[in-house]
N, C-alpha and C positions, 0 to 999 in steps of 0.2 A: 526389458530391453529399452534402450534410449534411442530416440530418433533425433538426428542432427542433420539439418539441410546441408547440402554440399556447399552452399554459399555462406553458411554461418562459420564464425571463427570461435572455437572453444579451446581455451588453453588446456594443455594436458594436466595442469595442476588444479583445475576446477573439478568439483565433485557434483555429479548429477545423478539423481535417484531414478530407479526403475519406472518405466512408463512415461517419463517426461519427454516432451517434444520441443525442440528448438528450431524455429522456422527461419526463413530466408533472411540473410544479411544481418543476423543478430550476432552480438559479440559477448562472450562470457569470459571474464578475465581470471587470472590466477587466484587461487584461494577462495573463489566464490563457491558457495554451497547451495545447491538447488535440490529440494526434496523430491519425493515420488509423485508421479501423476500430475506434473505441472505442464502448463502450456505457455511457452514463451513465444509471443507473436513476432511478426516480421519487424526487423529493424530495432530490436530491443537491445539496450546496452546495460550489462550487469558488470559493475566495477569490481575490482579486486576486494576480496574479503566480505562481500555482501552475503547475507544469509537469508534464504528463502525457504519457507516451510513446505509442507505437502499440500497437494491439491490446489495450488495457486494458479490463477489464470491472469496472465499479463498480456494485454492487447498490444497492438502495433505501436512502434515509435515511442516507447517508454524509456526513460533514463533513470537508472537506479545507481546512485553513487556510494562509494566507500562509506561505511558507517551506518548503513540502513539495514534493519532487520525486519523481515516480513514473516508473520505467523502463518499457520495453516489456514486453508480455505479462504484466502483473500482474493478479491477481484480488483484488478487495476486496469482502468479504462485506457483507451488510446491517447497518446500524447501526454501522459502524466510525467511530471518531472520532480524528482527529489533533489534537494540541495544538501550540502554538507559543510558549509563555511558561512557563518553569519556576517562576516566582514571581508568578502573576497577581494583580494588584490593578486594579480598574476605573479608578481615578484615576491610575494610573502608566503606562499604555501609551504607548510610542513605539517607533519602529523599532529602537532600541538593545536592546530586550528580546527581539527576534525570535530564536528558536532553531530552526534548520532541521532537517528530517528527510529522509532519502533511502530510497526503496524501490527496490531493484535489480531487474534483469530477472528475470521469471519467478516472483517471489515471490507467495505466496497468503496472505491475511489473513482469518481466519475471522470470522463474524458477531459483532457486538457487542464486538469487541476495542477497546482504547484504546491509542493509541500516544503515549507520553510523548516530547516533542520532544528533539532533539539526538542522535538515534541513526540508525544505518544498519541497514536490514534487508537481509541478504545475498541474493545471487542464488539463485533456486529454493528459498528457505526456505519453510516452512509454519508459520503461526501458528494454533494451535487456537482455536476459537470461545470468546469470553469472556475471552481472555487480556489481561493488562495488560503491555505491553512497556516496560521501564524502562532497558534497556541494549542495546548493539549485538548484532545477531544474525548468527552466522557463515553462510557460504553453505551451502545445503542443510539447514540446521538445522530440526528439528521442535521447536517451543516451545509449551508449554502452561502455564496457571495464572496466578495473581495473587500475587506477580509471576511473569511467565513464566520457565520454566526449561527448559533443554535436556534433552530426553528421547530423542533419537535424530536420525537424518538421513534425508532423503528424496531420491529420484531426481528427475530432470527430469520423469519420467512421473508423479510423485506417490506412488509406492510407497515404503514405509519400507525403508531399507537394512538388511541383516543385519549381524551382528557383524564380518564381514569387509569391510564397506563396499561391498557388492555388492547390486545390485537383484535381488530374486528374480523379478521380472516380465520385465525386458528384458535382464538380464545385465550391464549397464554397471557398471564398478567405479570407486570414488572413494577411492583410498588416501590422497590428499592431505588428506582430511577427518580423518584420525587425530589430527592436531595440535589439533583443536578438542574431541575427545572428553573427557568428564568422567572423571577417574580415580576408581575406587571404592576 
């Protein structure tokens, strides 16, 4: 069963999976696809054609524009904004200007971050609150700042990996991430 708040606007041509909740004052446009067991917070805007996977949590006041694809198990903090035009002009918009963005499985994006279009956010990466992403993010990367920069790597459990690319909490190792490490 899908729950939709009486104040939300969901176009009849949007597709929403079982167990998903759409909260107050949110808008889901035509052709949007939202998977199962998602939580769409208050005041979220999901544009036409957006694809959202299963088990995604989107906090309040997030804007997700046409061209964005979000994988399974993603967390999007409050106030996050995605863009879809690298050179916006009000009088020039058409579909040829669309620049897509992909958020891969398990990624977490902190509150009030801005995602510049045309990038991929890698699996299980973590984006610090207030960051501005301007380029692709490797898997498991910990990114912070404006523009966001790589400051380490995180485990699937969310803990920061040590210098040997091992999680101090669960013990899982990620030697394959060495290729993304910044050389000092």
